[in-house]
N, C-alpha and C positions, 0 to 999 in steps of 0.2 A: 504494500501500499502505500503510495506516496507521503513525503512527510507534508507533517500540516505548515511549514514555511516554505513549502515551495508553490505555492497559490502563488498568482501574479494577477492585478487587476491593474488596469487603468482608468484609475477614477479619477473624476473633477476635482478641485480642492473645496467645494462644497461638498460634495459625498465624503470626501476622508475628511474632513470636519464630522459632519454627523456620525458617520462610525466611530470616532472617538469620544463625541459624547455620548453616544448611547454605550461605550463601552464595549464594541463588537471586536475582535480583531480579523483577519482577513480570510484565516483559515475556518473563522465561526460561521461564514457568512452560508455555509450550507446546512447551519443547525435553524434557519429561519425560511419559511415560502415565500416566494418570492411576492408577494400580497404584503405580509409584513415587513420584508427591505423594503417595498416601497415607500411606508408610511416612514419606519427608520430613518432611510436616507432620504425623504423628502424628493423623491424622485418618480416618473411614470412606471405604471405596471409593465411597461414595456421595456424600458430601461432597467428595473429590478428583474424584469427576468434573463435579460443579456449579462446582466451582471452575476446570477446565480447559475445561468449555463457556464459562462465561462470559467467559474471556480468550479463547478462541477466535471466538466468535460479534466480538468487539467488532473484530477484525480487518477486517470488513466495512465498506466506507465508509459515515459516518454512523450506523452504528449503535453505541450506547454502554450503558452498564450496565444501565439501566433495561429496554431490550430485551431486551437477554441475558439475564437474569432471565427476561422475558417468554418466553423458546424454552423457559428452563429450566423455568417453570413448566407449559407445555405436553407436557412429556416428552421433548424435544429435545439433545442433549449433545452435535451435532458439526454442522458446518457439512453434511457428506455426508446427513446422514440428510433433508436437507429438499431434495435434488434430487428432481424430479419429483412435490414436493407444489406447491398450488396457493392461492396469496395470499388468494384469499376466502375458500377453504374453511378456510385455518388462521384467519381472522379470525373466521369465524360460531364455530367451536370455540372461539377465547378468550373470545368475549364469552358464551357459554353456561356456559364456565368460570368467570367472571369475576362473570357476572350482572348485566351492565349493559353498555350499549350506549357502545364507545369513539369516540374522535376518528378521522373519517376517514385522518388521517394513520398513525395504526398499521397500518391495510390498506395504505397506502403502503409502511410498512416490511416488514412479511409478504412483500408483492410482491419488493421487492429483496433480501431472503435465499434466497427460491424461485430469482430469477434469478441471484444470485449463486454459488448452490450448482450452476448447472446452467452457466454462462458463467465466472466468476472475473474478473468486468469490473470492475476497481477502481475507473470512471469514472465510473460509476453512483450518484446517491445515492438515499436513498428521495421526494423528489419529483422524481424523474425518473418515479417510478408515478402519479401523480395522475390524469393524465388517460386514462390508461389504466383504473384503478378508477374513475372518473367515468364512463366508457361501458361498463363491466362492471355497474354498476350501475344506469344508466339503463335499460339492457336487460332486465337480471335481477332487480333489487331485492336485497333481504334475504329471508332465511328468514322462512315465517309465526311462527314458535315463535322469534324475535329477542327477546331480553328489551326488557321497555321502558322501565327504568327506565336514566336517561341517567348516566355515572360522571363523573367528573373529566376536565379537558382533560389532553390526553397530553402 
């Protein structure tokens, strides 16, 4: 399980101030429902859901804040919502929404979060899915409408 201190959040000064005033540590965010966070942090329910989700996703081994934000970008707000999804399909959707191809390790991370949602295996890391991704892409390739533009290395 991830250490409590590894949760990273990008909060506004007001949000940080409200956390301190309510004596809430970043790692304690997950002890509150998003509607409670909205009141405690004086933010919209949507923003509270984002904060909660970003903290929640970072509980998955080897997933950091940037990828947690990518999951929210795709419209996911909990690990449970990823159960039953497919890493390759999430990658394809992500690339279409971003408008560029991503580094292959991004797909490995999607595969990890999907596996974690199903199995809650804390021992796996994103790089454990590299061979699975390579085998899949060798067999099925990428969608014909995959963006041509190549994005930055992740």
